N, C-alpha and C positions, 0 to 999 in steps of 0.2 A: 370899221375895227371890230374883230371878234374877241367876244370875252367868254371864258368859262362862266358855266352857270355859277352861282351862288352854293348850290346843293352840292356841286360836285369839288368846288374849294374845300368847303367844311369836311366832305368826306376825306381830302387829301391831307389836308389840317389834322384830321382825326388821326390819321395813318402816323403822321409826323410824330406827334404827341404820343401817341402809342408806343412807336419806336424809342423815340428819347426819354420815356418812363421807364425802358427796359435797360438801356444805356446807362443811364445818369448813376444809379447807384453803384456801378461796378468801377466807373472812373477812378476812383482811388487807388484801388489795389490792382485792377487790370488795365487800365488807360492805355498804356504803351503796347498792350498785348495786340494781337492781329484780331479782327472781329470774328467772331464765331462762324462759321459757313452759315448755317440757318437764318442769323442774325441779319449777314450781309447779303443773303439771297433775298432777302424781304426788304431791306433797303434799296439793292440793284432793282427788283420789282417796283418800288416805287416811283424812282427816277427814270425806269425805262416807260412806267403808265404817264408820267410827267411830259417825257420826251414826246410820248404819241400826241398829247394835248397841244402840242406846239402850233398846230394847223389851225385850232380852236382859240387860241388866244396870242397875240401880237406879242405881249410882252414876253412871254416863254420863249418867243423866238431874238428877244434882245441878247446882244452879245455879253451883258453880264451874266447870264446863265450859262454860257459855253463851258466854263470849267465844270459844272455841275455834269454836263452832258458827256464829259471825256472820262471813260474809265477808270480806274484805277485797279491794278491787278492785286493790289494787296492795301486794306488800310486797318488801323488799330481802331480801338475805340474812341479816341479823342476824336479822331479826324471822323469817323461818322458822326458823332456827335455834334461836331462843330457845322458838317453838312447839313445835317438836319435842323442845326438852329437857323442857319441861313435861308434853308428852303422855306422853314418857318415863317420867318421875317418875311419874306417875298411874298408868300402866301398871303399873308394878313394884310399887305399892302396892295393887293388885288380885291380883296374884299369891298 
């Protein structure tokens, strides 16, 4: 069974925390608005990078991740934050 290195996991966790820190203060007033393109692009880049890592970690191949790999054309800030929180939890469990 292949696993991602701790270094990679920590790097991904840092990206998740950074994005979450940007989204969280906006939730109360802008939560139901569409995520800004720049932020959405960074979120999509994170998910794409993790998807590439599926070959290196069998846990990422688990079907519980399938909903994350399926792109959504539009997401509001609450949905982005929820996905980030879920990814954060899953990555923490891989450490």
